[in-house]
N, C-alpha and C positions, 0 to 999 in steps of 0.2 A: 504494500500500500504506500502510495506517495503522498507526502504532506508538504505544504509550502508555508513558510513562516516569514513575515515581513521583517526586514532588517533595516532599522532607521539609519544606522551608520553608513551602509552602502547604498541605501535607497533602492533596494532590490529584494527579491525573495530568495531565501535559502531553502533548498530542497532537501528533504529527508526521506529515507526509506525505512519502513518498519514491517515486521512480519504481519501478514494478514492477507485476506483475499479481497480484492476490490469488487464491490457489488455493482450491479447495473445502476442502482439508485442509492446514493449515500444517505438520504434521509436528512433530518435536521440534527445539528449538533446538540448534545445535551447542554442545556443552559443551567448552570449551577447557581449563578447569581443574576441579578437584574432587578428592575423595579417596574412600577407602572409606566415609567417614562421610557423604558427600553433597556438596552444593554450596551456596554462598551464593545468595541470590536474584539477585544481579548475574551470577553465573556461569551460572545456569540460564535466564536470559532471552536473548532475541534481541539481538544487537548492533545498536545504532542506526546506520543507514547515515550516512556522512559528508555526503551530499547531502540529508539530511532537513531539512525546513523546519517550524518550529513553526506550528501552525494553531489552537491553542486549548488549553483545559484543562477538567477536569471531575472529578466525584467517582468515576465508574466508568470502568474501562479500556475502550478501543475498539481493535479490531485486535489486533496482536501485542504482548505485554508485552515491552518492550525495556529495555536498560540502556545508559547512556552509558559505563560502565566496560568496558574490554576490547573495545569496538566500534570503529566508524570514527572516533569523535571523540577517542579517546585510545589511541594505540598507541605502543609503544616497541620497537625492534628490538634484536637482539643487539649490533650495532656500537655503538649508542648506549649500551647498558648497559655495555659494556667501557670506553668513553670516560669515562662518568660515574663508574664504579668507579675508574678510574685517577686521575682528578682528585680524587676523595674520598680516595684513599689518599695521594696526594702532599700534599694539604692536612693530613691527619692527621699525616704525618711531619714537616711543617714546624712544626706547632703543638706536637708532642711534643718 
C-alpha cells in the first residue's frame, strides 16, 4: 500500500510503502479527532503505519494521503499523559 505525506520543508510529498493490499475503494479515513466545524488536514488523513518505509518523493500525491501526526509514528496513551501531567505539575510547584 502506498501513502503520501506532505513535507513542508521540501514543498512536496514523501512517498511511503507499507504492507497491505490496496483495495479498489479506500473508503474514508478514520477520523479520531475533529469538531462540529470540521477537521484539520492531519486529522482527516490516513495515519501513516509505523512499519512504512520511505520510497521517494514527488510533486503529486500517490496512494492514500497520510499524516505522521496521530498515526503509528506518534502516539501517546492515557498513562503517559497522566505521568507527564504529574511531572509538569510537580515541576511547576517546585518553581513557584
